[in-house]
C-alpha positions in Angstrom: 41.1 -44.6 -26.5 37.9 -43.3 -25.0 39.0 -40.2 -27.5 38.2 -42.5 -30.3 34.9 -43.1 -32.3 34.1 -46.9 -32.3 35.1 -46.9 -36.4 38.3 -45.5 -35.3 39.1 -47.7 -32.7 38.4 -50.3 -35.5 41.1 -49.0 -37.6 43.3 -49.5 -35.3 42.8 -52.5 -34.4 43.0 -53.9 -37.9 46.3 -51.9 -38.3 47.7 -53.9 -35.2 46.4 -57.1 -36.5 48.3 -56.9 -39.7 51.1 -56.1 -37.5 50.5 -59.2 -35.5 50.1 -61.4 -38.1 53.1 -60.5 -40.7 55.6 -62.4 -39.1 54.0 -65.1 -40.0 54.0 -64.5 -43.9 56.5 -62.3 -44.2 60.2 -61.7 -43.3 59.3 -61.8 -39.6 61.5 -58.6 -38.2 61.2 -56.5 -41.3 57.7 -57.1 -42.2 56.7 -56.4 -38.1 58.6 -53.2 -38.3 57.3 -52.2 -41.3 53.6 -53.0 -40.1 53.6 -51.6 -36.8 55.2 -48.1 -37.7 52.1 -48.3 -40.0 50.1 -49.2 -37.2 51.5 -46.5 -34.8 51.2 -43.5 -37.7 47.4 -44.5 -38.1 47.0 -44.3 -34.3 49.1 -40.8 -34.7 47.0 -39.6 -37.1 43.5 -40.2 -35.4 45.0 -38.9 -32.5 45.8 -35.5 -33.9 42.3 -35.1 -35.7 40.4 -36.3 -32.7 38.9 -32.8 -32.0 35.2 -33.5 -32.4 34.7 -30.1 -34.5 37.6 -30.7 -37.0 35.9 -31.7 -40.3 39.2 -33.4 -41.5 38.0 -36.4 -39.1 35.1 -37.1 -40.9 37.5 -37.7 -44.2 40.6 -39.6 -42.4 38.8 -42.8 -42.8 38.5 -42.8 -46.5 42.3 -42.5 -46.8 43.1 -45.3 -44.3 41.4 -47.6 -45.7 43.3 -46.8 -48.9 46.2 -47.4 -47.0 45.0 -50.8 -45.5 44.3 -51.8 -49.2 48.0 -50.9 -50.5 49.5 -52.5 -47.2 48.0 -56.3 -48.4 50.1 -56.1 -51.4 52.9 -56.7 -49.0 51.3 -60.4 -48.6 51.9 -61.1 -52.4 53.2 -64.9 -52.4 56.8 -65.1 -54.4 55.4 -68.4 -55.6 52.0 -69.3 -56.4 50.6 -72.8 -56.8 47.2 -71.8 -58.4 45.5 -74.3 -56.1 42.3 -72.3 -54.9 42.1 -70.8 -58.7 41.5 -74.1 -60.0 39.2 -75.0 -57.6 37.0 -71.7 -58.1 37.2 -71.9 -62.0 34.9 -74.6 -62.2 32.0 -73.5 -60.4 32.6 -70.3 -62.5 32.3 -72.3 -65.7 29.3 -73.6 -64.6 27.8 -70.1 -63.8 29.2 -68.8 -67.2 28.1 -71.7 -69.5 26.0 -74.0 -68.1 23.9 -71.6 -66.4 24.2 -69.2 -69.7 25.2 -66.3 -67.3 27.2 -64.8 -69.4 24.8 -65.2 -72.3 21.9 -63.1 -70.5 24.3 -60.5 -69.7 25.0 -59.9 -73.3 21.4 -60.7 -74.8 21.1 -57.1 -75.6 24.4 -56.1 -76.8 26.9 -54.2 -75.5 24.3 -52.5 -73.1 24.6 -54.7 -69.7 28.3 -55.3 -70.5 29.1 -51.5 -70.6 26.7 -50.5 -67.3 28.3 -53.2 -65.5 32.2 -52.1 -66.3 30.6 -48.6 -65.3 29.4 -50.1 -62.0 33.0 -51.6 -61.4 34.7 -48.2 -61.8 32.8 -46.2 -59.9 33.3 -48.4 -56.6 36.1 -45.9 -55.9 33.8 -43.1 -55.5 30.8 -44.5 -52.9 32.7 -43.7 -49.9 33.0 -40.1 -50.5 29.8 -40.0 -52.3 28.1 -41.7 -49.4 29.7 -38.9 -46.7 28.6 -35.9 -49.0 24.8 -37.4 -49.2 24.8 -37.5 -45.3 26.3 -34.2 -45.3 23.8 -32.7 -47.7 20.6 -34.4 -46.1 21.7 -32.7 -42.6 23.1 -36.1 -41.3 26.6 -35.1 -40.2 26.2 -36.3 -36.8 25.6 -40.0 -38.6 28.9 -39.9 -40.4 30.7 -42.2 -37.8 28.2 -44.7 -37.9 28.1 -44.7 -41.9 32.4 -45.2 -41.4 31.5 -48.0 -38.9 29.7 -50.1 -41.4 32.0 -49.1 -44.4 35.0 -49.9 -42.4 33.7 -53.2 -41.1 32.8 -54.4 -44.3 36.0 -53.3 -46.2 38.2 -53.9 -43.6 36.5 -57.4 -43.1 37.6 -58.5 -46.5 41.4 -57.2 -46.5 41.9 -58.9 -43.1 41.2 -62.5 -44.9 43.6 -61.9 -48.1 46.4 -63.1 -46.6 45.2 -66.7 -45.8 43.6 -66.9 -49.7 46.8 -66.0 -52.0 45.4 -65.6 -55.2 45.2 -64.2 -59.0 42.3 -62.8 -60.7 40.5 -65.3 -63.1 41.5 -63.1 -66.1 45.1 -63.7 -65.1 45.6 -66.8 -64.3 43.0 -68.2 -67.3 44.4 -65.7 -69.8 42.2 -65.6 -72.7 39.7 -68.0 -71.5 35.9 -67.0 -70.3 36.4 -63.3 -71.1 33.5 -61.3 -71.9 32.8 -61.1 -76.0 32.5 -57.1 -75.7 35.8 -54.7 -75.1 33.9 -51.7 -74.4 35.5 -48.6 -73.6 34.8 -48.8 -70.1 36.2 -52.0 -69.8 39.5 -51.0 -71.2 39.6 -48.3 -68.6 38.9 -50.8 -66.0 41.8 -53.1 -67.1 44.1 -50.4 -67.0 43.1 -48.9 -64.0 43.7 -52.6 -62.0 46.7 -53.4 -64.3 48.5 -50.4 -63.3 47.1 -49.6 -59.3 45.7 -53.0 -58.4 47.1 -55.2 -55.5 48.3 -58.9 -55.9 48.3 -60.8 -52.4 44.4 -62.0 -53.2 41.1 -61.8 -54.6 39.3 -63.9 -51.7 36.8 -62.2 -50.1 36.0 -59.4 -53.1 36.9 -56.0 -51.0 34.7 -54.1 -54.1 31.4 -56.4 -52.9 31.7 -55.9 -49.5 32.4 -52.5 -49.4 30.1 -51.4 -51.4 27.2 -53.5 -50.0 28.2 -52.1 -46.5 27.8 -48.8 -47.3 24.3 -49.4 -48.5 23.8 -51.1 -45.2 25.3 -48.0 -43.4 23.3 -45.3 -45.6 19.9 -47.3 -44.6 21.0 -47.2 -41.0 21.8 -43.6 -40.8 19.3 -41.9 -43.3 16.0 -44.2 -42.3 13.7 -41.4 -43.6 15.7 -41.6 -47.2 15.6 -45.3 -47.3 15.6 -45.5 -51.1 19.1 -44.3 -51.3 20.3 -47.0 -49.3 18.3 -49.6 -51.1 19.5 -48.1 -54.5 23.0 -48.2 -53.3 22.4 -52.2 -52.5 21.2 -52.6 -56.1 24.0 -50.8 -57.3 26.6 -53.2 -55.2 24.6 -56.0 -56.4 25.5 -54.7 -59.6 29.3 -54.5 -58.8 28.9 -58.4 -57.7 27.7 -59.3 -61.2 30.1 -56.9 -62.9 33.3 -58.6 -60.7 32.2 -62.3 -62.0 31.2 -61.5 -65.6 34.2 -59.0 -66.2 36.8 -62.0 -64.6 37.9 -59.7 -62.0 37.0 -61.9 -59.5 35.9 -65.6 -58.8 31.9 -65.9 -58.4 33.1 -67.3 -55.1 35.1 -64.1 -54.1 31.5 -62.3 -54.8 29.6 -64.5 -52.5 32.1 -64.3 -49.8 31.9 -60.1 -50.2 28.2 -60.3 -49.6 28.8 -62.3 -46.5 31.6 -60.1 -45.0 29.4 -57.2 -45.7 27.0 -58.0 -43.1 30.3 -57.2 -40.7 29.4 -53.7 -41.7 25.5 -54.0 -40.9 26.4 -55.7 -37.5 28.8 -53.4 -36.5 26.4 -50.0 -37.6 23.4 -51.8 -35.6 25.0 -53.1 -32.4 28.6 -51.1 -32.4 27.1 -47.7 -32.1 25.7 -48.2 -28.5 22.6 -45.9 -28.8 21.2 -47.2 -32.5 19.2 -43.4 -32.5 22.9 -41.2 -32.2 25.2 -41.0 -34.6 27.9 -39.5 -32.9 29.3 -42.8 -32.4 30.3 -41.6 -28.6 
């Protein structure tokens, strides 16, 4: 395993973890075989691209985190009891109505709702844009350190999905507590999550944990341009607001996502060995 960087070892460990827990949630032998095949494929891909100077190695984690996301759809339960959702919605209604959260967001008309929906839509671009930022700022050697933060923050949420089977509030409580503005950006987001989303869990919010972990990663890897990391952190908090306002998540999902993001901060800070060196070795 010495030829692998810390974030690559974390990816391998995550997919092995999924293979180990799969029999407890799914059909034992079928689930274990499928998940172990994926883990072996991930190991093979990372082994194949492990040449230090190969540019493709810097982009592979992007595709593997996507694979991890899709794999979580296997854990969608056949029967729902909505116990968690019924507990969480009470807290949301206090936030939305009693604390006037929705009214504040909509106080200037469709402007803030459009901004929040745009933030939600752009989550998928955070990781590749962050890599481009590092490359254009001459910080290529810091890319493994960024990936360690991002992967830890993202997979930290995915790893919990099987234990908290849940559907989003817009589905469980259809027609209730919704935004009063159906903007074009909201229509786009609803189409995307309707066609490409997974259905195993919404807790914690990986949208929140991944974007905030990316912010921590940029803060640590571009210390001379901290404004970039802080700007991304502000954006990530906007995503957290968007998830609850748009009813893509419960408020507790967003809070849990913020907490999980600190796995990324800890991973990049302590897991690198030599904090001033970005090669991950």
